C-alpha positions in Angstrom: 0.0 0.0 0.0 1.4 3.4 -1.0 1.5 5.9 1.8 -0.5 9.1 0.9 0.8 12.5 2.0 -2.6 14.3 2.3 -1.0 17.6 3.1 1.2 17.5 0.0 -1.8 16.5 -2.1 -3.8 19.4 -0.8 -1.0 21.8 -1.7 -0.8 20.3 -5.2 -4.6 20.8 -5.6 -4.4 24.5 -4.6 -1.4 24.9 -6.9 -3.3 23.5 -9.9 -6.4 25.6 -9.1 -4.3 28.8 -8.9 -2.6 27.9 -12.1 -6.0 27.6 -13.8 -7.1 31.0 -12.5 -3.9 32.6 -13.7 -4.4 31.2 -17.2 -8.0 32.4 -17.2 -7.3 35.8 -15.8 -7.0 37.8 -19.1 -10.7 37.2 -20.0 -12.4 37.1 -16.5 -15.2 39.5 -16.0 -16.6 40.8 -12.7 -18.0 37.9 -10.6 -16.3 35.2 -12.8 -13.7 34.3 -10.2 -16.4 33.8 -7.6 -18.3 31.5 -9.9 -15.2 29.4 -10.7 -14.3 29.2 -7.0 -17.9 28.0 -6.2 -17.6 25.3 -9.0 -14.2 24.2 -7.7 -15.5 24.0 -4.1 -18.6 22.0 -5.2 -16.4 19.6 -7.2 -14.0 19.2 -4.3 -16.8 18.4 -1.9 -18.7 16.1 -4.3 -15.6 14.1 -5.2 -14.2 14.1 -1.7 -12.3 10.8 -0.9 -12.6 9.7 -4.6 -9.5 8.6 -6.5 -8.7 7.8 -10.1 -7.3 4.5 -11.2 -3.8 6.0 -11.0 -4.3 6.6 -7.3 -4.3 10.4 -7.5 -7.2 12.5 -6.1 -10.2 12.7 -8.5 -10.2 16.5 -8.4 -7.0 16.5 -10.5 -9.1 15.3 -13.5 -11.7 18.2 -13.6 -8.9 20.7 -12.9 -6.9 19.3 -15.9 -10.0 19.3 -18.1 -10.7 23.0 -17.2 -7.1 23.9 -18.0 -7.3 22.2 -21.5 -10.5 24.2 -22.1 -8.6 27.4 -21.4 -5.1 26.7 -22.8 -5.8 24.4 -25.8 -9.3 25.3 -26.9 -9.5 29.0 -25.8 -12.8 28.7 -23.9 -14.1 31.0 -21.2 -15.8 31.0 -17.8 -18.9 29.0 -18.6 -16.8 26.2 -20.0 -14.4 26.3 -17.0 -17.3 25.9 -14.6 -18.8 23.1 -16.7 -15.4 21.3 -16.9 -15.0 21.5 -13.1 -18.5 20.0 -12.6 -18.6 17.6 -15.6 -18.5 14.4 -13.6 -20.4 15.5 -10.5 -23.9 14.3 -11.6 -22.6 11.1 -13.1 -20.3 10.0 -10.2 -21.8 11.5 -7.0 -25.1 12.1 -5.2 -25.6 15.5 -6.9 -28.5 15.9 -9.5 -29.0 18.1 -12.5 -31.6 20.0 -10.4 -28.9 20.8 -7.8 -26.6 22.1 -10.5 -29.4 24.3 -12.0 -30.3 25.7 -8.6 -26.6 26.6 -7.8 -25.3 27.5 -11.3 -28.2 28.3 -13.5 -29.9 26.6 -16.6 -27.0 27.2 -19.1 -24.4 25.3 -17.0 -26.9 22.5 -16.0 -27.8 21.9 -19.7 -24.1 21.5 -20.6 -23.6 19.1 -17.6 -26.7 17.1 -18.6 -25.3 16.7 -22.1 -22.0 15.4 -20.6 -23.7 12.9 -18.2 -24.0 9.4 -19.4 -27.4 7.7 -19.6 -27.8 5.0 -17.0 -30.2 2.0 -17.2 -30.6 -1.1 -19.2 -30.5 -1.1 -23.0 -32.2 -3.6 -25.3 -30.2 -5.9 -27.5 -29.2 -4.4 -30.8 -28.8 -1.1 -29.2 -25.6 0.4 -27.8 -25.2 2.4 -24.6 -22.2 4.2 -26.1 -24.1 5.3 -29.2 -27.1 6.4 -27.1 -24.8 8.5 -24.9 -23.1 10.0 -28.0 -26.5 11.0 -29.5 -27.6 12.5 -26.1 -24.5 14.6 -26.1 -25.1 15.8 -29.6 -28.7 16.8 -28.8 -27.1 19.4 -26.5 -24.5 20.4 -29.2 -27.3 21.8 -31.3 -28.1 24.2 -28.4 -24.7 24.8 -27.1 -21.5 23.7 -28.9 -19.5 24.0 -25.6 -20.9 20.6 -24.5 -18.7 19.0 -27.2 -15.7 21.1 -26.6 -15.7 20.3 -22.9 -16.2 16.6 -23.8 -13.2 16.7 -26.2 -11.1 18.2 -23.3 -12.3 15.5 -21.0 -11.5 12.8 -23.6 -8.0 14.2 -24.3 -7.2 14.1 -20.6 -8.5 10.6 -20.3 -6.3 9.6 -23.2 -3.2 11.3 -21.7 -3.8 9.3 -18.5 -4.7 5.9 -20.0 -1.6 4.2 -18.6 -3.4 3.3 -15.4 -6.4 1.5 -17.0 -6.6 -2.2 -17.7 -5.7 -3.3 -21.3 -9.3 -4.0 -22.5 -10.4 -0.5 -21.2 -7.4 1.0 -23.0 -8.6 -0.6 -26.3 -12.2 0.5 -25.7 -11.4 4.1 -24.9 -8.7 4.5 -27.6 -11.0 2.9 -30.3 -13.9 5.1 -29.3 -11.6 8.1 -29.6 -10.3 7.3 -33.1 -13.8 6.3 -34.2 -15.7 9.4 -33.0 -13.8 12.0 -31.0 -10.7 12.6 -33.2 -12.9 13.1 -36.3 -15.2 15.4 -34.3 -12.1 17.5 -33.2 -11.1 17.7 -36.8 -14.6 18.8 -37.8 -14.5 21.6 -35.2 -11.0 22.7 -36.5 -9.1 21.5 -33.4 -6.2 20.1 -35.3 -3.7 19.9 -32.4 -6.2 17.9 -30.3 -7.1 15.7 -33.2 -3.4 14.9 -33.9 -2.7 14.1 -30.2 -5.7 11.9 -29.9 -4.6 9.9 -33.0 -1.1 9.6 -31.7 -2.3 8.3 -28.3 -4.6 5.9 -30.0 -1.6 4.4 -31.9 0.4 4.3 -28.7 -2.1 2.1 -26.9 -3.2 -0.1 -29.8 0.1 -0.5 -31.8 2.7 0.2 -29.1 5.7 -1.4 -30.9 4.9 0.4 -34.2 4.4 3.7 -32.3 7.7 3.3 -30.4 9.6 2.5 -33.6 8.3 5.5 -35.5 9.0 7.9 -32.5 12.6 6.5 -32.3 13.2 6.9 -36.1 11.7 10.4 -36.1 14.0 11.3 -33.1 17.1 10.0 -34.9 16.5 12.2 -37.9 15.7 15.3 -35.8 19.1 17.0 -36.0 19.4 16.4 -39.8 15.8 17.7 -40.2 16.5 20.9 -38.2 19.7 21.6 -40.3 17.7 21.0 -43.5 14.8 23.4 -42.3 17.4 26.1 -41.5 19.0 25.9 -44.9 15.6 25.7 -46.7 14.2 28.8 -45.0 17.3 31.0 -45.1 16.7 32.5 -48.6 13.0 32.9 -47.8 13.7 34.8 -44.6 16.1 37.2 -46.5 13.4 37.9 -49.2 10.6 38.3 -46.6 12.7 40.7 -44.6 13.5 42.8 -47.7 9.7 43.1 -48.3 9.2 44.3 -44.7 6.9 41.4 -43.7 6.1 40.7 -40.0 6.2 36.9 -39.9 7.1 33.7 -38.1 8.4 30.5 -39.8 7.9 27.2 -38.1 9.0 23.7 -39.0 6.2 21.3 -38.0 6.9 17.5 -37.9 4.1 15.3 -39.2 2.1 13.4 -36.5 3.1 9.8 -35.7 -0.3 8.7 -36.7 -0.2 10.4 -40.1 3.3 8.8 -40.8 1.8 5.4 -39.8 -1.2 6.0 -42.1 1.1 6.8 -45.0 3.2 3.7 -44.2 0.1 1.5 -44.3 -1.5 3.1 -47.4 1.7 3.0 -49.5 3.0 -0.2 -47.8 6.4 1.4 -47.1 8.8 1.6 -44.1 9.1 4.9 -42.1 12.4 5.7 -43.9 10.5 6.0 -47.2 7.9 8.5 -45.9 9.6 11.6 -47.5 7.4 14.4 -46.1 8.0 14.0 -42.4 7.4 17.7 -41.8 5.9 20.8 -43.2 7.1 24.5 -43.2 4.5 27.0 -42.0 4.9 30.7 -42.7 2.6 32.9 -40.6 2.2 36.5 -41.6 1.0 39.2 -39.2 -1.1 41.6 -41.3 -4.5 43.4 -41.3 -7.7 41.5 -42.3 -8.1 43.4 -45.6 -4.5 42.6 -46.7 -4.5 38.9 -45.7 -5.3 37.3 -49.0 -2.9 39.5 -51.0 -0.1 39.0 -48.5 -0.4 35.2 -48.5 -0.3 35.1 -52.3 2.8 37.4 -52.3 4.5 35.0 -49.8 3.5 32.1 -52.2 5.2 33.9 -55.1 8.4 34.4 -53.1 8.5 30.7 -52.1 7.9 29.6 -55.7 10.6 31.9 -57.0 13.1 29.9 -55.0 11.6 26.4 -55.1 9.7 24.7 -57.9 6.1 23.9 -56.9 4.3 20.7 -57.8 1.2 22.1 -59.7 -1.0 19.2 -58.6 -0.4 19.9 -54.9 -1.7 23.5 -54.6 -4.5 23.8 -52.1 -6.3 27.2 -51.8 -8.3 27.3 -48.7 -8.1 31.0 -48.5 -10.5 31.8 -51.4 -12.8 28.9 -50.3 -12.3 28.0 -46.6 -13.0 24.4 -45.4 -16.4 23.9 -43.7 -14.8 23.9 -40.3 -13.4 27.4 -40.8 -9.8 26.4 -41.8 -8.1 28.9 -44.0 -4.6 28.4 -45.4 -2.6 28.2 -48.6 -0.7 24.9 -49.1 1.9 24.1 -51.8 4.4 21.3 -52.1 7.8 22.5 -53.5 11.0 20.7 -54.5 14.0 21.6 -52.3 17.6 21.9 -53.8 18.4 18.4 -52.6 15.5 16.8 -54.5 13.2 16.5 -51.5 9.5 17.5 -51.6 8.5 19.9 -48.8 5.0 21.1 -47.9 4.7 24.8 -47.3 1.7 26.3 -45.5 1.1 30.0 -45.8 -1.5 31.8 -43.6 -2.2 34.9 -41.5 -1.9 35.2 -37.7 -5.8 35.1 -37.5 -6.0 32.0 -39.8 -3.3 30.3 -37.7 -5.2 30.9 -34.5 -8.4 29.5 -36.1 -6.4 26.5 -37.3 -5.0 25.8 -33.8 -8.0 26.7 -31.6 -10.8 25.9 -34.1 -14.3 26.8 -33.0 -13.5 29.1 -30.1 -11.1 31.3 -32.2 -13.7 31.4 -35.0 -16.1 33.1 -32.6 -13.5 35.6 -31.5 -13.1 36.8 -35.1 -16.7 36.4 -36.1 -17.6 40.1 -36.1 -14.6 41.1 -38.2 -15.1 38.6 -41.0 -17.8 39.6 -43.5 -19.6 36.3 -44.1 -23.3 35.8 -43.4 -22.9 32.2 -42.0 -19.7 30.3 -41.6 -19.2 26.7 -42.7 -19.2 25.7 -39.0 -22.5 27.3 -38.3 -24.0 25.6 -41.4 -22.6 22.3 -40.2 -24.1 22.7 -36.8 -27.4 23.5 -38.5 -27.1 20.2 -40.4 -26.5 18.3 -37.1 -29.6 20.0 -35.7 -31.6 18.8 -38.8 -30.3 15.2 -38.2 -31.3 15.3 -34.6 -34.8 16.5 -35.4 -35.5 13.2 -37.2 -34.6 11.3 -34.1 -36.4 8.0 -34.9 -33.4 6.1 -36.3 -31.6 3.8 -33.9 -28.6 5.4 -32.1 -26.2 3.1 -34.0 -27.6 4.3 -37.3 -27.4 7.9 -36.2 -23.7 7.5 -35.1 -22.9 5.8 -38.4 -24.5 8.7 -40.4 -23.0 11.3 -38.2 -19.5 9.8 -38.4 -19.7 9.6 -42.2 -20.3 13.4 -42.2 -17.3 14.0 -40.0 -14.7 12.3 -42.2 -15.7 13.8 -45.5 -13.8 16.6 -47.2 -16.1 19.1 -49.0 -17.1 19.7 -52.6 -18.1 23.2 -53.6 -21.0 23.6 -56.1 -23.3 26.4 -57.3 -27.1 26.8 -57.6 -28.4 28.2 -61.0 -28.4 31.6 -59.4 -24.7 31.4 -58.4 -25.1 30.7 -54.7 -22.3 28.5 -53.3 -23.3 25.2 -51.6 -20.9 23.1 -49.6 -21.5 19.3 -49.6 -19.6 16.3 -48.4 -17.0 14.9 -50.9 -18.6 12.3 -53.1 -22.0 14.0 -52.9 -24.4 13.3 -55.8 -27.0 15.4 -57.6 -29.6 13.8 -55.2 -27.6 15.0 -52.2 -27.7 18.5 -53.7 -31.5 18.2 -54.2 -32.1 17.2 -50.5 -29.8 20.0 -49.4 -32.1 22.5 -51.1 -35.3 21.1 -49.7 -36.7 17.7 -48.6 -39.6 17.9 -51.1 -37.2 18.6 -54.0 -35.0 15.7 -53.0 -38.0 13.3 -52.7 -39.3 14.3 -56.2 -35.9 14.5 -57.9 -35.7 12.6 -61.3 -32.4 14.0 -62.5 -30.4 17.2 -62.9 -28.7 19.6 -65.3 -25.0 20.0 -64.4 -23.3 22.8 -66.4 -26.3 22.7 -68.7 -25.9 18.9 -69.4 -28.5 16.4 -68.4 -27.2 13.9 -65.7 -28.8 11.1 -63.6 -29.6 11.5 -59.9 -26.5 9.5 -58.9 -24.1 11.8 -60.8 -21.1 12.6 -58.5 -20.6 16.4 -58.2 -17.2 18.0 -58.8 -15.9 21.3 -57.5 -17.3 24.3 -59.4 -20.3 22.4 -60.9 -23.5 24.5 -61.4 -26.5 22.3 -60.6 -30.2 22.6 -61.5 -32.6 19.9 -60.2 -35.4 18.4 -62.2 -38.4 17.0 -60.4 -41.6 15.1 -61.0 -44.8 14.7 -58.9 -44.8 11.0 -59.6 -41.3 10.3 -58.3 -40.9 8.5 -54.9 -37.7 7.6 -52.9 -36.6 3.9 -53.0 -34.1 1.8 -51.1 -31.6 2.0 -54.0 -31.2 5.8 -53.3 -29.4 5.0 -50.0 -26.6 3.3 -51.9 -25.3 6.5 -53.5 -26.2 9.5 -51.3 -23.5 10.5 -48.8 -24.9 13.4 -46.8 -26.6 12.7 -43.5 -29.6 15.0 -44.4 -30.3 13.0 -47.6 -29.9 9.6 -45.8 -32.2 10.6 -42.9 -34.9 12.0 -45.2 -34.9 9.0 -47.5 -35.0 6.6 -44.5 -38.0 8.7 -43.1 -39.9 8.4 -46.4 -39.2 4.6 -46.6 -40.0 4.0 -42.9 -43.6 5.2 -43.3 -44.3 2.3 -45.6 -42.2 -0.1 -43.6 -44.0 0.8 -40.3 -47.3 -0.5 -41.6 -45.8 -3.8 -42.8 -43.9 -4.2 -39.4 -47.2 -3.7 -37.5 -48.8 -6.4 -39.5 -45.7 -8.6 -38.9 -45.9 -8.1 -35.2 -49.5 -9.2 -35.1 -48.7 -12.4 -37.1 -45.6 -13.1 -34.8 -47.6 -12.6 -31.6 -50.4 -14.9 -32.8 -47.9 -17.7 -33.8 -46.0 -17.4 -30.4 -49.3 -17.7 -28.5 -50.1 -20.8 -30.6 -46.6 -22.3 -29.8 -47.1 -21.4 -26.1 -44.0 -19.1 -26.0 -44.1 -16.0 -23.8 -43.8 -12.9 -26.1 -41.3 -10.9 -23.9 -38.0 -9.1 -24.7 -35.9 -12.2 -24.1 -37.9 -14.2 -26.6 -37.6 -11.4 -29.2 -33.8 -11.3 -28.6 -33.6 -15.0 -29.2 -35.7 -14.6 -32.3 -33.4 -11.9 -33.6 -30.4 -14.1 -33.0 -32.1 -17.1 -34.7 -33.1 -15.1 -37.8 -29.9 -13.0 -37.7 -31.6 -9.5 -37.8 -30.4 -6.4 -36.0 -33.6 -5.0 -34.4 -37.1 -6.0 -33.4 -38.4 -3.7 -36.1 -36.4 -5.6 -38.8 -37.7 -8.9 -37.4 -41.4 -7.8 -37.6 -40.9 -6.2 -41.0 -39.5 -9.5 -42.4 -42.4 -11.4 -40.9 -44.8 -8.9 -42.4 -43.1 -9.2 -45.8 -43.3 -13.0 -45.6 -39.5 -13.3 -45.8 -39.8 -15.0 -42.3 -42.7 -17.5 -42.6 -44.8 -18.7 -39.7 -43.4 -22.2 -40.4 -39.9 -20.8 -39.7 -41.1 -19.7 -36.2 -41.8 -23.4 -35.4 -38.1 -24.3 -35.9 -37.1 -21.5 -33.5 -38.9 -23.2 -30.6 -35.9 -25.4 -29.8 -33.2 -22.9 -30.6 -30.6 -22.1 -27.9 -27.8 -19.5 -28.5 -24.2 -20.9 -28.4 -22.6 -20.6 -25.0 -18.9 -19.8 -24.7 -18.3 -22.0 -21.7 -17.8 -25.7 -22.1 -18.9 -28.4 -19.7 -21.3 -26.0 -17.9 -25.0 -25.4 -18.0 -26.2 -22.9 -20.6 -25.8 -19.4 -19.1 -27.1 -16.0 -20.3 -23.8 -14.4 -21.4 -24.5 -11.1 -23.2 -21.6 -8.9 -22.3 -18.1 -8.8 -20.9 -19.1 -8.6 -17.2 -21.3 -11.7 -17.2 -18.6 -13.5 -19.2 -15.9 -12.6 -16.7 -18.0 -13.8 -13.8 -18.3 -17.2 -15.5 -14.6 -17.3 -16.1 -13.8 -16.5 -12.5 -15.8 -19.5 -11.4 -13.4 -21.7 -13.5 -10.1 -20.0 -12.9 -8.7 -17.2 -10.7 -7.1 -15.2 -13.5 -9.6 -13.0 -15.3 -7.6 -12.9 -18.6 -9.1 -15.1 -21.2 -6.1 -17.2 -22.3 -6.5 -18.5 -25.7 -4.3 -21.4 -26.7 -3.7 -24.2 -24.2 -6.9 -23.3 -22.3 -9.2 -24.3 -25.2 -10.9 -26.8 -23.0 -12.1 -23.9 -20.8 -13.2 -21.4 -23.4 -14.8 -21.9 -26.8 -14.0 -19.2 -29.3 -13.9 -18.5 -33.0 -11.2 -16.6 -34.9 -12.9 -13.8 -36.8 -12.7 -14.0 -40.6 -12.3 -10.2 -41.0 -8.7 -10.1 -39.7 -7.7 -13.8 -39.2 -5.6 -13.5 -36.0 -2.7 -15.9 -35.4 -0.8 -16.5 -32.2 1.5 -13.6 -31.3 -1.0 -11.0 -32.6 -2.4 -8.5 -30.1 -6.0 -9.6 -29.8 -9.3 -9.0 -27.9 -12.4 -11.2 -27.4 -15.8 -10.0 -28.4 -19.0 -11.6 -27.0 -21.4 -12.0 -29.9 -25.2 -12.5 -29.7 -25.3 -16.0 -31.1 -21.8 -17.2 -31.9 -20.1 -17.2 -28.5 -16.7 -15.4 -28.4 -15.0 -14.1 -31.5 -11.3 -13.2 -31.3 -10.1 -10.1 -33.4 -6.7 -8.5 -33.9 -6.5 -5.1 -32.3 -5.6 -3.8 -35.8 -8.7 -5.4 -37.3 -10.4 -2.9 -39.7 -13.7 -3.5 -37.7 -12.1 -3.1 -34.3 -12.7 0.7 -33.7 -16.4 0.3 -34.5 -16.9 -2.8 -32.3 -15.0 -1.3 -29.4 -16.7 2.1 -29.8 -20.3 0.9 -30.1 -20.2 -2.3 -28.0 -17.3 -1.8 -25.5 -19.3 -3.6 -22.8 -18.9 -6.8 -24.8 -15.1 -6.7 -25.0 -13.0 -9.1 -23.0 -9.3 -9.2 -22.5 -7.6 -12.0 -24.5 -4.0 -13.1 -25.0 -2.3 -16.1 -26.4 -1.1 -18.4 -23.6 1.8 -19.9 -25.4 3.1 -21.6 -28.6 0.2 -23.6 -30.1 0.5 -26.7 -32.2 -2.2 -25.8 -34.6 -1.5 -23.9 -37.9 -3.2 -20.6 -38.9 -3.9 -19.3 -42.3 -2.0 -16.1 -43.2 -1.4 -14.1 -46.3 1.9 -12.7 -47.7 2.5 -10.2 -50.5 5.8 -10.4 -52.3 7.1 -7.7 -54.7 10.3 -7.9 -56.7 12.1 -7.8 -60.0 11.3 -10.8 -62.2 14.0 -13.3 -63.1 14.3 -17.0 -64.1 14.1 -19.3 -61.0 12.6 -16.6 -58.6 9.4 -18.5 -58.0 11.4 -21.8 -57.4 13.6 -20.0 -54.8 10.6 -18.5 -53.0 8.7 -21.8 -52.8 11.7 -23.9 -51.7 12.2 -21.6 -48.7 8.5 -21.9 -47.8 8.1 -25.6 -48.3 11.6 -27.2 -47.9 13.5 -25.0 -45.5 10.8 -23.9 -43.1 8.3 -26.8 -43.8 5.4 -24.4 -44.2 2.3 -25.6 -46.1 1.0 -23.3 -48.8 -2.7 -23.2 -49.6 -2.6 -21.0 -52.7 -0.3 -18.8 -54.7 -1.2 -16.1 -57.3 1.5 -14.4 -59.3 1.4 -11.5 -61.8 4.4 -10.2 -63.8 4.4 -6.9 -65.7 7.3 -5.2 -67.5 9.8 -7.1 -65.3 8.0 -6.4 -62.0 6.9 -9.5 -60.1 4.0 -9.4 -57.7 2.7 -12.5 -55.8 0.2 -13.3 -53.1 0.7 -16.5 -51.1 -1.8 -18.0 -48.6 0.1 -20.3 -46.2 -0.3 -22.0 -42.8 2.0 -20.7 -39.9 2.2 -21.4 -36.2 2.4 -17.8 -34.9 3.8 -14.3 -35.6 7.4 -15.4 -34.8 7.1 -18.2 -37.4 5.7 -15.6 -39.9 8.5 -13.0 -39.1 11.2 -15.7 -39.7 9.6 -16.6 -43.0 9.5 -12.9 -44.1 13.1 -12.3 -43.1 14.2 -15.4 -45.1 12.2 -14.4 -48.2 13.5 -10.8 -48.2 17.1 -12.3 -48.6 16.1 -14.0 -51.9 17.8 -12.3 -54.9 15.3 -10.0 -56.7 12.8 -9.8 -53.8 12.3 -6.1 -52.9 9.5 -6.3 -50.3 7.6 -9.0 -48.3 4.6 -8.0 -46.2 1.6 -9.6 -44.4 -1.8 -8.6 -45.8 -5.3 -8.7 -44.4 -7.8 -10.9 -46.3 -11.4 -12.0 -46.0 -12.2 -15.6 -46.4 
């Protein structure tokens, strides 16, 4: 037991509180200090005696969240108070009514948006998705609820070390799935990048450490290069009398990793590890001209890549981001990204939404992209009849997309998600126009409703009173508004069929003497493999599920993950771990030599093999499925169904063989295939299942499916194959069986 020095802890609490007040002092109005003090005292009292998993007093967390709100997001008193109180209702005896009584309606509404929903959720739903939707309901009234939540999430990610591994996976995956894209959408680039880097640190620790190490090794060389690159630019900018700052900004670890994955290259081959940023201090009316003047100075010295010019000054991104980006060739033949922006633009790029409001009155635009986006979120929330999981899926689709800029026939600019079609444009104008859309004229040419819009297109929508939305439309629209409206129209027809289906199902269950309760309907869903009760009744109403099929259900029992035990109702990680504890004292699900204890399936989406980092996922009707932590489906599973995730690790070397895929790239020569196959079959005694080879203009590309024991076995094979003459690269690839 660690001895706790209470006096020292109290001094540290006071120090952190004073530091917060010092940081907030420049913008505090009369009475603000008293309000912050009151919130701090309330939080201290409510969390008295509580500690975080790390052992430190709980109050450290709200203080840290409040400091992030001030320092890193640029928020004011209301947000500081909300940050100090954000966990009070969720974790203590305090109620929303208590907060409203002491701090007013505005604060209590933000706290309510930040407080998780408690209670039991039906199968097919997700507590995490419901909580996310609840928080967004408040976003449409007060954006600060999201900003405080992002500060809260950032501090949780910074202090994730003290959490158990399965919680680390869950929190990190939820962050990459929802919160990092949300930070990006609100223009909080620094927070988005840190969240992404921390995600990588906890899910791919070895890869993260290797990239950090290699970036550190090249730091001195990089700094020398940056100095020589900017020297002539500084001279020229000084001669023109510019007030400016030049920064060399290294790429985030996550974006380097992304590039390595996409291009299948090692870290040494990621050429643009950094960007140069030139920030000009100038008046609002001169900003645009000054940025283009700096651009002409840069391109006088270094040749630009014409395909890599990005002008977000003339047309800012929807999240308010303004900057001029170009990629130029340095004297040593290296490509360098140069970002040019004003001081105001830089503050908006760093602080996002809060900085946007600071400059709002000075910028002559009727409604910013951010306000338009929040308006769209409000629209999404108004049709609140889709399931929370569907809602999160639609919302997330909107977060990731870049924009496409198009014009109405009258020349009004419309911003839509990248990949938007003529039908998305129609719904953006008005629901009725979308629902009756039969085609469009783009730049005076007739196009179908699924035509993908390009920047600068001028679009006129054609409608017909006879047109009606159909299921097919959902395949090609990308905007949340269009998806939600089409689903609304389709649901009206579906509701009637589902009601009829429910009547039929209830009559049949009565006949079979089966109690029609939630448990029965959950088992029915599992048996017929449908997601929701609505889908179940709809299929019965349509006749896809026949009344005869309901007879076969009577004897159905879901697979249970525990061998040699009576069937138990295992629906989530907690009930699973209780069962495991009855069988063995260690709560880690050991996969390998303990196969007589736990039944599991290896998921087909990522095909884990021993040595991979893995987690277990409790499915509705297939027992436990094991996924790699890098599985493409992992962030979504862990974000929406974190309560079903169990810790899993390989116990030891396993005698069985596991199917894996290798990609080999090289220069073609006579005998190459023979050399490759002899290493696989003769030297390492590995069985191959299949091999496909393609050669083109002297380049050899092959994909081999083979059986290996574990990751060490696979690594040894990769090392041996890379030594074969002509082989340039060998890598493992994900496949679906």
